[in-house]
N, C-alpha and C positions, 0 to 999 in steps of 0.2 A: 407580231405586233398587232394589237386589235385596232380596228378602224371603226369610225362612227357609223351607226346604222343609217343606210341610205333611205331617204324619205320616198314615199310613193309618188308624190306630186312635187312639182317645182315650187309651188306656193308654200308647202310645208318645209321645204329646204330653206327657203328664204326666211321663214318664220324662225326656224331653228338657229339660223345664222344671226338674226337680229337679237334673239334672246341671249345667245352666248356672248354677243358683243356688248350688249347693254348690261347684263348681270355679271359678266365675268365667269360664267359657268365653265367648269373644267372640260377641256377637250378630252374625249375618251380615247386617248392613245398615250403610250409611254413617252414621257419627256426625258431626254438625256439629262444627267445630273448637271453637266456644265451649262446647258441651256436654262435649266431651272435656277442655277446659281446666278447666271447673268441677268435673268429676269428679276430676281430679288434685288440684285445690286442696282438695277435700273431704277427701282423704286427708292432705294436709299439715295441715289443720285438726284432724283427728282425732288425729294424732300430737302436735301442739302442745298440744291440750286435755288429753290424758292426762298429758303431762309437767308441765304447769303445775299440774294438780290435785295431783300429788305434791309439787311444789315449794312450793305455797301452804300445805301442812300440815306442812312440816318442823319449824317451831317447836313445834307442838302435839305431834308425835310425839317430838321431843327431850325435851319436858317429861314426857310420859306414860311414856317409857321411862327417865327419869332419867339422860340421857346428858350427859357433860361435853363441852366443845368438842373435846377430843382424841378422845374416843370417837365423837362424831358424825363428825369428820373421817375416822376409820378406817372406819366403817361406810359412809360415802359412797363409799369406794373400790370397793365391790362393784359398783356400777352401771357405771362406766366400764370396770372389768375385764371384765365380761360383754360389753360392747360391743367391747372390744379383741380378746378371744380369738376372737370370731366374725367379725372383719374378713375374713380370707382366705376363709372358707367362704361368707360372704354374697356377695362379689363373684363367686365361681365359680358359686354357685347362680343368681344373677340372670342371668349370662351363659349358663348352660346351659338354664334353664327359662323365662327371661323375667321381667322385673320385675313384670309383671301378676300372674302366678301366685303368685310369692313374696309380693308385697304383700297379696294378697287374704287369705292365711292369717295372715301375720305380724302385721298390724294388729289382727286379732281376738284373737290370743294376747297382744298388747301390752295391750289393754284388760282382758283377764281377769287378767293378772299384776298390773295396777294394784290390783285388788281384794285380791289376796293380800298386798300391802304393808299394807293396812288391818287384816289379821288378825294381824300380828306383835305379839307381847307381850313378846318378849325380843330382845336385841341380835343374836344369831345368826340368829334368824328374819327380822329386818329385813334383815340382810346377804344372806341367801339369796334373799329375795324381790327385792331390788334387783339381785342378780346376774342372775337370770332375766329381770328387767325390762330389763336391759341387753342380754342376748342377743337377745331378740325385737325390742327397740327398734332394734338395729343392722341386723337384717334388714329391718325396715320402713324405716329411714333410707336404706340403699343402694338399695333398690328404688324408693322414692318419689322420690328424687333422679334416678334413671335415667329414671323416667317424666317428670320435669321437663325433663331434657335432650332426650328424644325430642319432647316437646311444643314445646320451643323450636325444634327443627329443623323441625317441621311449620309453625310460624308464620313462620320465617325472620327473626326479630328477637328481641332480648333480652326474655325474660319471666321468667327464673329468679328474679330478686330479688322479683318480685311473688308467686311461690309461697312464698318464705320469708317474705314479708310476711303472707301468710295464716296461716302457722305462728305468727308473732308475735301476730297478732290473736287467734288461738286461745289463746296464752299469756296475753294480757291478759284475755280472756274467762274463762279458767280461774282467774285470780287473783281476778276479781270474784265468780265462783261460789264460790270458796273462802271469800271474806269472807262471802258470804251464808250458806254452810253453817255457818261458825263462829258467826254471829249467831243462827242457828236452833238452835245447840247440837247439831248433828249430829256424830257421831264421824267420823274419817277413813274408817273402814270403810263407813259408810252413804253418805258423800260419794262414795267411789270406785265403789260399786255403781251409783249414779245416773249417774255419768259413763260407766261402761262400757256401760250400757244405751243411752245416747244415741249412743255411738260405734258400737255394733252396728247401730242404725237407719241411720246415715249410710252405713256401709260397705255394707250390703245394698242400699241404693238406688243408690249411685254406682259400685260395682265393675264392672258390666257395660259402663260407658262408658270404662274405662281403655284405654290403647293396647296392643293385643295384640302378641305376638311377642317375640323376644329383642332385646336392645339392639343388638348388633352381633357379628359373628364376631370372636372374640378370638384373639390369637396364643397358641399353646401355650408355656407357660414353666414352668421348674422351680419347685418350691415355694420353694426358696432360690436366688434369682438376683439379679444386680446391679440395684439399683433405678434407675428412670428419674430422671435428674438434675433435670428440670423438676418432676416430681411431688414429689421430696424438698423442693425449695425452696418449692413451693406448700404442701406439708404443714407446713413450719415456720411459715409465715404462719398457717395454720389452727390450729396448736398455740398460738400466742400469742393469737389471737383467742378460741379456745375456752377458754383459761385464764381470760380475763376474763369470758366468758359464764358459765363454771362458777361463778366467784365470785359473780356476780349471781344465778344461779339458786338456788344452795345456801345462800348466806350473807347475801343482802340482808335477809331477814326477821330473822335473828339480829342483824345489824348495826344495824338500826333499833330493835330491841327492847333491845339491851344497850349500844350505844354512843350512838345518837341519843336513846335514852330516849323513843321515840314512844309515845303512848297506845295502849292495846290495840287499838282499832279502826283505828289508822293504821300498825300494824306492817307491814302489807302494802303501804304506800305506795311504799316503795323499789323493790320488785319490780315493782309495777304501773307506776310511772313509767318504769322501764327498759324494760319490755315495750312500752308504748305508743309510746315514741320509737323503739325498734328497728323496730316495725311501720311507723311513718311513714317512716323512712329507707329501708326496703325497697320501699315502694310508689313512692318517687320515685327509687330507685337507678338504674333503667334509663335514665331521662331524664338524670340526672347523668352517667352513663357516656357517653352519646351526646354530651354537651356537653364534658366535660373529659377523658374517657378513664379507663380502669380503673386505670392506675398512679397518677395524681394523686389519684383518689378514695380509694384505699387508703392512700396517704401521709397524707392529711388525716385519715382515719379513725383511724390509729394515734395521731396527736397528740391527737385528741378523747378517746380512751380514757385516755391519760396525764393530760390535763387534768382530765377528769371525776372520776377516782379520787383525784387529789391534792386537788381541791376538797373531796371528801367526807371525806378524812382530815384536812385542815387545819381545816375548819370543820364539825365533826360535829353540826350542828343541823338541825332538821326541814326548813327551807326550803333551806338551802345544800346539804345532803346530797341532797335530792330533785333539785335542779338538777344536781348532780354526776352522779347516776344517770341523769338524762335525757340528759346529754352522752355518757356511756358508751354508752347505748342507741343513739344515733345513730351513734356511732363504730363499733360492731361490726356495725351493721345490714347493710351490703352486702359485708362481707369474705368470709364463708363462701359465699354464693351465687355471688359473682364467682370465687372460687377453684375451686369445683366446676365451674362452666361452663367455665372456662379449662382445667382438667385434662381434662375430657371431650373437648375439641376439640384440645388440643395433644398429647395422648398417642397413641401408635401402637396401644395396646391398646384393648379395648372400653370403653365408658363405665362399665359396672358395675365392672370391674377397676380402672380409673383412679380412680373415686370411692372404692373400697375402699382403694386405696393411700394416697391423700391423707388419707382419714378415719382410717386407722391411725395416722398421725403426729399428725393434728389432735386425735384423741380422747385422746392422751397428755396433752393440756392438761386435759381433763376428768378424766383419771386422777390427775394430779399436783396440779392447782390446788386443788380443795376440801380434800383432806387436808392439804396444805402450809399452807393458811390456818388450819386447825384447830390444827396443831402450833405454828405461830408465835404464834397467839392464846393458846395454853396457856402459852408461854414469856414472851410480852410482852403483846400486846393485838391485837384485831381491826384497830385502826388501822394498826399496823405491817404486818399481813398484807396489807391493801388497798394500802398503799404499795408493797409488793413487786410485787403484780400490776400496778400502774400502769406498771412498767418494761417490761412486755410490749408496751404500746402503742408505746413508743419503738422497740422491736425490730422491730415490724411496718413502721414507716416506713423504717427503715434497710435492711431486707432487700428490700422491694419496689423500692427505688430502684435496686437492681442486677439486678432480674429483667427480662431482655430480652423474655420471652414476653408481657409485658403492655404493651410499647411500642406 
């Protein structure tokens, strides 16, 4: 096993250490596969924990800023807009500089921006904070998923859904921590500062074990060029799935509070039940794929999304709505990781660019889903909004049935 070159002087040793720590430069020694996998998983966890922390306090922030459903729907646009406008840039940065370098900085900025959300006292301030949160979140998302694809290649077997399972575990953990923070009467600002501090510790420990180098040599393409047909189809599936996910992330707490009429301490139950079942589905997703295939798994997943949301709409009571959210969680669990893995392997361009292309379409679901729910809720009710989102599950099943790349 090779060791790092010993510096002649102590000062140069210190300099090397500082450079490696700040830039995330690869340590010149062999890293065991398990250690590498755990390091990549740690970054998935950090991202999920940050996002769940924000999502768990949406009802509180809505109340504190005196926002209506329509106003909340509008301000929620800022986050996916930030993600969307950064898509082409993120893919090119990851391809040029490597996912490791981009991820090392982006995830720290992601945690810092989470704290800025807690400082917002007006609607425009919240919108600006969410926009920047989306920008750095997209850079983290593309780079961490590229790391996941590289790790999957090193292992030589499907492990992508397990990485997303870690993200879901982080989401569930973030929901529980959010409940704890609310019971301790901590403000969102105090809550988010604690979360950011934890993420900084995780990142500083795990970053040196990430996979170094660029993802792959990508083909040079014009900024505006004809999109890859396979990537477009995969993107549409991602769009439908992420619309349902966006509904769960941004509106589950509000739905349980205003429609289900859950007690204050149980408002977060819908979000938590969705997240824990999504995590469960992702940890068993690779085994299911090996048994029934990717296409059949996603076909069934679409039906589960449809059924779960319709149950929650038809029977808006604590037990039945929770069961419905559990069903939706299992339904969406394996769709995105399977789509991302397929896109990286099926496309002729590099993984970073392929993931950016699919995510560009998929995140339109995040862009349109939450505000559309708000507008429909303002005109009718949240129950009608969730019924509309349920139809995306049916669309997933119909589209994947004609997608040959998953045969």
